[in-house]
C-alpha positions as CSV (number, residue, x, y, z in Angstrom):
1,M,72.5,120.6,103.5
2,N,71.4,119.4,100.0
3,L,73.2,116.1,99.5
4,S,72.6,116.2,95.8
5,L,75.3,118.9,95.6
6,L,77.8,116.3,96.6
7,A,76.7,113.7,94.0
8,P,79.2,114.9,91.4
9,Y,82.0,114.3,93.8
10,A,81.1,110.7,94.6
11,D,83.0,108.0,92.7
12,P,83.3,104.4,94.0
13,L,86.3,103.6,91.9
14,A,88.3,106.6,93.1
15,A,87.2,105.9,96.7
16,L,88.4,102.3,96.2
17,F,91.8,103.4,95.1
18,V,92.3,105.9,98.0
19,I,90.4,104.6,101.0
20,G,90.5,100.9,100.2
21,G,94.2,101.1,99.2
22,T,95.1,103.1,102.3
23,I,93.4,100.6,104.6
24,L,95.0,97.6,102.8
25,T,98.5,99.2,102.9
26,I,98.1,100.1,106.6
27,A,97.0,96.6,107.4
28,I,100.1,95.2,105.7
29,R,102.7,97.6,107.2
30,T,101.4,98.2,110.7
31,P,101.1,95.6,113.5
32,H,97.5,94.8,114.3
33,A,97.9,95.9,117.9
34,D,99.0,99.4,116.8
35,I,96.0,99.6,114.4
36,G,93.6,98.8,117.2
37,R,95.3,101.2,119.5
38,A,95.2,104.0,116.9
39,V,91.5,103.4,116.3
40,R,90.7,103.4,120.0
41,A,92.7,106.6,120.4
42,L,90.0,108.4,118.4
43,V,87.8,108.6,121.5
44,T,90.5,110.6,123.3
45,L,90.6,113.4,120.8
46,P,87.9,115.6,122.4
47,R,89.4,115.2,125.9
48,R,91.6,117.7,127.6
49,P,95.3,117.0,127.8
50,F,96.4,115.0,130.8
51,S,97.2,117.0,133.9
52,A,99.2,115.7,136.9
53,D,97.8,118.2,139.4
54,A,95.2,115.8,140.9
55,G,97.8,113.1,141.2
56,I,100.3,115.4,142.9
57,E,97.7,116.4,145.4
58,Q,96.9,112.7,146.1
59,I,100.5,111.9,146.6
60,A,100.9,114.7,149.1
61,A,97.8,113.4,150.9
62,L,99.3,109.9,151.0
63,A,102.6,111.2,152.3
64,R,100.8,112.9,155.2
65,I,98.9,109.6,155.9
66,A,102.2,107.7,155.9
67,R,103.8,110.2,158.2
68,R,101.0,110.0,160.8
69,H,99.9,106.4,160.6
70,G,102.8,104.5,159.0
71,V,103.4,103.6,155.4
72,L,101.6,100.2,155.7
73,T,98.3,102.1,156.0
74,L,98.7,103.2,152.4
75,D,97.9,99.7,151.3
76,R,94.3,100.4,151.9
77,S,94.2,103.6,149.9
78,Q,92.0,103.9,146.8
79,I,94.2,105.1,144.0
80,A,92.8,105.5,140.5
81,D,96.0,106.4,138.6
82,P,97.9,103.2,137.7
83,D,101.4,104.7,137.9
84,I,100.8,106.1,141.4
85,A,99.1,102.9,142.5
86,Q,102.0,100.8,141.4
87,A,104.6,103.1,143.0
88,I,102.7,103.2,146.3
89,A,102.4,99.4,146.3
90,A,106.2,99.2,145.7
91,I,106.9,101.6,148.6
92,V,104.6,99.6,150.9
93,D,106.6,96.5,150.0
94,G,109.8,98.3,150.9
95,A,111.1,99.3,147.5
96,G,113.9,102.0,147.6
97,P,113.8,105.3,145.8
98,D,115.9,104.1,142.9
99,A,113.6,101.2,142.2
100,V,110.5,103.4,142.4
101,G,112.0,106.1,140.1
102,E,113.2,103.5,137.6
103,A,109.7,101.8,137.5
104,L,108.0,105.1,137.0
105,S,110.3,106.2,134.2
106,H,109.9,102.8,132.4
107,R,106.1,103.0,132.6
108,N,106.1,106.5,131.3
109,A,108.4,105.7,128.4
110,A,106.4,102.6,127.5
111,R,103.1,104.5,127.6
112,A,104.6,107.3,125.4
113,E,105.9,104.8,122.9
114,R,102.4,103.2,122.6
115,H,100.8,106.6,122.1
116,L,103.3,107.7,119.5
117,A,102.8,104.4,117.7
118,A,99.1,105.2,117.4
119,A,100.0,108.7,116.1
120,D,102.4,107.2,113.6
121,M,99.6,105.1,112.1
122,W,97.5,108.2,111.4
123,A,100.6,110.0,110.0
124,A,101.1,107.0,107.7
125,V,97.5,107.5,106.5
126,A,98.3,111.1,105.7
127,E,101.4,109.9,103.8
128,L,99.8,107.1,101.8
129,A,96.5,108.6,100.8
130,P,97.9,111.2,98.4
131,A,100.2,108.6,96.8
132,L,97.3,106.2,96.3
133,G,95.3,109.1,95.0
134,M,98.0,109.6,92.4
135,I,97.8,106.0,91.4
136,G,94.1,106.4,90.9
137,T,94.7,109.5,88.8
138,L,97.2,107.7,86.5
139,V,94.7,104.8,86.1
140,G,92.0,107.3,85.2
141,L,94.2,109.0,82.7
142,V,95.1,105.7,81.0
143,Q,91.4,104.9,80.7
144,M,90.7,108.4,79.3
145,F,93.4,108.0,76.6
146,M,92.1,104.6,75.7
147,A,88.6,105.9,75.1
148,M,89.2,109.1,73.2
149,T,86.5,108.2,70.7
150,D,83.8,107.8,73.4
151,P,82.9,111.1,75.1
152,T,80.9,109.3,77.8
153,A,83.8,107.0,78.7
154,I,86.2,110.0,78.7
155,G,84.1,111.8,81.3
156,K,84.0,108.8,83.6
157,A,87.7,108.2,83.3
158,M,88.5,111.9,83.9
159,A,86.2,111.8,87.0
160,V,88.2,108.9,88.4
161,A,91.5,110.7,87.7
162,L,90.5,114.0,89.3
163,L,88.5,112.6,92.3
164,S,91.3,110.2,93.2
165,T,93.6,113.2,93.7
166,L,90.8,115.0,95.6
167,Y,90.1,112.1,97.9
168,G,93.8,111.6,98.7
169,A,94.2,115.3,99.6
170,I,91.1,115.3,101.8
171,V,92.1,112.1,103.7
172,A,95.6,113.4,104.3
173,A,94.8,117.1,105.1
174,L,91.5,116.6,107.0
175,I,91.9,113.2,108.6
176,G,95.4,111.8,108.9
177,M,97.5,114.9,109.7
178,P,95.2,116.5,112.2
179,I,94.6,113.3,114.1
180,A,98.3,112.4,114.1
181,G,99.3,115.9,115.2
182,R,96.8,116.0,118.1
183,L,97.7,112.5,119.3
184,R,101.4,113.4,119.3
185,R,100.7,116.6,121.2
186,M,98.6,114.8,123.8
187,A,101.3,112.1,124.2
188,R,104.0,114.7,124.8
189,I,101.9,116.5,127.3
190,E,101.0,113.4,129.2
191,A,104.6,112.2,129.3
192,F,105.8,115.5,130.7
193,E,102.9,115.7,133.2
194,R,103.5,112.1,134.4
195,S,107.2,112.8,134.9
196,R,106.0,115.2,137.7
197,F,104.9,112.1,139.7
198,E,108.5,110.8,140.0
199,G,109.9,113.5,142.4
200,P,107.3,113.2,145.2
201,L,107.0,109.5,145.0
202,V,110.8,109.0,145.0
203,A,110.9,111.4,148.0
204,L,108.3,109.3,149.8
205,A,110.2,106.1,149.1
206,R,113.4,107.7,150.4
207,R,111.7,108.9,153.5
208,E,110.1,105.6,154.3
209,R,113.1,103.4,153.4
210,P,114.9,103.8,156.8
211,H,111.9,102.5,158.6
212,F,112.2,99.2,156.6
213,R,115.9,99.0,157.4
214,E,115.2,99.5,161.1
215,A,112.5,96.8,161.0
216,A,114.9,94.4,159.2
217,E,117.6,95.0,161.8
């Protein structure tokens, strides 16, 4: 691609209004933890949405192990998923089905909230960029009207006005909205998929709970 074709569309002042202004505004209105989370979320965009199938199969295998060898043997199991690992640890410690279900629901809701906060930051980028582009457009128009007797200055001012609007539209339509939309979709899918863990894990806790009662007695 011939980069010289893009040269007429490059303007540092317009980029400063849109990109610099958007970054500054995001830094002011968004907690730094959410900004870092939103930036790190970019690496997840090419990934497939989360699926609970592998976790469901592992829970079934753990239930068979507990049935044959006792629930305490699950303490030595290698579990990659943090939600399943925490639930199994709680079951091994004697937690009841209500406590296990509540803990899983809380973790799922907290994770979804973090994911949606990251998506909200990119949605804010899509919202702010056109507005800041309009500010750059107004500044360029003011400069243009102030330099009506200088054709060279008029051209530069008009470039700032038009390119500010262009940059704002590009940032919103090609960056902010697509990223926010995909992150929200992935967050909804993961929250739904992880909710599938609750049934079998609660059932395992309910099945093993009587053993702890008998041991206590």
